[in-house]
N, C-alpha and C positions, 0 to 999 in steps of 0.2 A: 468657510476659506474664500479668499477673491480668486475669482481666476485670472486677472488681472494687474499686478500691484504697479505703483509708480514707477516709472522711470527716471530716477534722482542722477544716474551716471551717465557720461556718454562714452561709448563703446571708443576706446583710441583707434589712430590709424599704424596699423602694425606693419605700412607696406615697407619703412627701412627695412625694415629685418627681413625681409624675403629672401634675399639672398643669401643671408648669413655666410660660414664659413668652412661646411663638410660636406657639402656637397647634397647636400637634402633641405629643401625650403623650409625657410622660417627654422631652423635650428643652427645655434651657434654654438660654439666652444671654444672657453675663453681659459687659456692656459699659461699658470703663474711661469712656469718654469721651473719650477719648487716642487720638493715631495709633498705629498699631500694626498686625501683624498680626492677620488673625482664623484661630484655633486651635483645632480642634476635638481632643475628647478622645472616643474609644466604648469604653463597654463592655457587655459578652454579648452580641457580637454569633453567640454560640454560648450558647444556655439554659445549658448544664449549667458553663461557665466564667466564673463567679462572681469570682473573685478582682479582677477589674478594678472591678463593682458594689461591692467591699468598698473598695476606693480610692479611685473617687470618693464613695460616702455617708462615709469616715471627711475627706475633704480639703474637702468642704462641711461638714462639721458643726466641721471646723477654722474654716472662716470663708475659704473661697479664694475668693477675690477677684481679678481682674488688675488691674494697674498702667496696662497699654500695653495699646490693641487692645482683640479681643475674644475670649472663651474660649465656645465652644461645647462642651458637657456633655449624651452623648445614650446614651439606655440601650436598647438593640435591639431586639435580639428577647425584649421582656416578656413575649409570649405565652406561648413557651415556658419563659422561665424561671419562670413563673405554675404549670408543673405540675413542677417540679422534686421529684423523690422521693429520700430517702435510701435505699430499697430499691435503687432502678431508678436512677443516676444520670446514666446515658449517656443516657435516654430521653429528657431535653429538650435534647438538644444544638437540633432543630428541630421545626417542626410537619410541613410540608410538603416543604421542601428543602434546602438550604443556603445561607444567608442571606450567606455569602461567595462566593459564584458569581454573581452575578444583577446583578453590574454594567458591564457591557455595555448601550449603548444600544439593542440589540438586541435583548435580556432586559427592561430596564427598561419600552422604548416602545412594545416589543411586545406581540401579543395575551393570550399566556399571563397567567393569575392564579394565584397561589397567598395563604399566607399572609405567607412572608420576602418576597415580589416587592410586595405589599403595602405593609408596614413599608420596604422596603427607597425605594418611590418617594416614600414621604412623607418619609423623609431625606435623598433625593436634594439636594433644593437647599441643605441645610447643608453636604454634603459638595462641590459644585459650588463653594461659596461660600467655602472654607477654606483658606488659604496651609499650615497644616502641619496634619496628621494622624497623632495616634496612637491604634493600634488595641487592643485590651488583650485578651490572648488568654489560654488554658492549654492544656497537651497531656497525651492518657491516659496514656502512660507517664512514670515520674521521668524526668527529665533537667536537664541545668543550661538555664537561660536561653540560649533564641535571638532576637534582631532581626532579623525578617526585612524584607530591603531590594527584595523581588522581582524587577525588574531592573535596578535603577534606581542605577548609581553616584551620584547624588545623595543619594537616601537613606542609601547609605553615609557618606558625609560627614555627615548628618544623627546618624545614629548615632553617628560617632565625636565631634562635638560633643555628644550627649547623655553619652558617656561610658561606659555599659553597654548589654549585657551582654557578655562578653569574647569573641561568637561571635555573628558580624554574616552573614546568608545570602543571597548572591546566588543567585537559585534560575529558573526556568524556566517559570514561571507553572503554572496547573492548567486539564489539560486538560477540567475541567470547566465551567470558567465561568468569568471576570473576577474576582476580588479588588478589593476598596474602592482599598485603595491602588494599585492599576493604572489605574483609573477617569481616563478624560479626562486633564486636564493633570499629574496625579502621574505616570503615565505616559509623559512627553512630556520628554523630555532638556532640550530647550530654555527650558522654562519652571520659575520657581523653585519654584511650588507643588510639594513636597514631603507625600511619608507614607512610616510606618511600622508595622512590625506586632509585638510585641513576646509573644513565646511566655515566662509567666513562671515555667513549669513544671510539676509535673503538677496536674491539675484541681482536687485540693480538698487539698493538702499546706499547712500554716500557711505555710511559707516561701513561697510564690506571691503570698499578698497582702502581704506585704513589698516582695519583688519588684515587686509592680503598684505600691505608692506611691511606692516607690523610684524608678519608672523614670519615671513620671507626675511626680513631682517635676524630676527633673533633665531632663527634655523641658522642661519648663514653663520651666526656666530656660535653658537652650539657646534655647527662643523670643523670650524677652526679655518675656515677657508676664505674670510674676509676680515680686513682691519680692524678692529675698537675703534678707528678713529673715523673712520667710513659711518660706521652701522649706529655708535652711539648717537649724536646728532640729527638722527632721520626716524627714531623712535619715537612711534606716535601714541603711543597707547599705554596704561598702567598695566603691569603685570597683575592678575589675579592675584591675591592671597594666599590660595590652597587651589589645586587642583584635584579631582576627584574623578574616579572611573567607573563610569557605567559599562557593566559586563551583558550583552543583552544573550537572554536563554533561548529564544523562538523569533522569528519574521514572522509577519502576518503578509501571508502571498494572497493575492487576489486568484479567485477558480472561473468568476466570470467580471462581466460590466455592469452586472448587479451591486457591486462592494460598495458598501456604503460606512462612514463613521457613525456611533452614536450620536457624536453630536463635533461640532466644530473644535479642531485642537490645531495649533501651531507647532508645536515639540517641546520636548522637555518637560512635561506636564507628568505630575505626579500622582499617581490615583493611589488616595488610602489605605483602600478596601481592596482585598480580592475578592473576585468575582462578580466585579465591576465591568457591564458589556462595553465593549469600546466600538466592534464593528460586528456587521454581519455580511453574508455574503450569501444569498440565497437563502436556504434553510441554514445555515451554518452561521453560529456566533461566536464570536471572538471575545472572552472575559480577560479579565484580568489574572494570573495563575498565582499572584501573592498578594502579600501589602506593600504598599511604599513603591509603586508599580513605574516606570520611567519610559513614557510612550516618544520613540525617537524619532524624529520626520518624518510625521507624520503628512502624509498627500494625497489630493485625487488628482492630481496634474498631470501624472504619466498612467492614470489606468488602463490596466489590460491585462488577461488572465497571463498569471506566470511572473505578475511584475509584482516586487516587496512594497508594500501601503505602509506598515509600521513596522518596528523592530520594538520589542517587550522587554524591558532589562530593570536594572535594580543600581544602587552606589554600592559599593562595594570592592 
């Protein structure tokens, strides 16, 4: 796996969106004045994953406006994004900690403080008011797009209404902390409030921006907030003929800095035989627990004890 992939995209200038209209920098609410859902789209959860910012910037410059309900647009970890460096692009992922692991009330309402917690506390009222949420991400390794549905069948249903991408992921959460799409009612099967997270491809490949734009448009179509006249001419990619769900059975979490994969992986490899070694961590060897095991988002980029290094799952 490469340490530094080519940066084929240019980070967009988001300064025009700083003031917004909510009193919180880089957050805007577009209100149609008509009944409908409160829909939220977030980009820059991680400062080096800017294909989502490209998508939001493009759609706003194209005149994006809701035809029903409200549309909340948030650029999240702008402080990390501000220090993006083409020579060291991974260093702008976050400042103090992962912004997408702090969404439990125990952390948001607790005594700890960090740059990411302060920003999450600013955005939490918008997240808690949203009926539908799309969180735009990308991946360190080249891989086809994945829609993360957390542990929620209602998120799978939303992803099927969106129609992209081909691979939908139901996982086991992150041991390091709660993600935004799992917060509160999003994680409650009895609530209609639903969030999904799209991994658009490798962080800086050109196609990831097309995936971000196309997925955002299809999400807005599924939400019923934006007119088809706006959406249809701007779609960029053909939807897959079929969507398949990967159900994660376990996460492989590093215990030490000695964690290593058995061979280079990029993601969504299907390992044919059970008991095939996948990784080692000191004396611990991780092997596939069953035939046709799918490796989900393996990466050494963020190795440290307690980090999920890969998820093991199967189609079905």
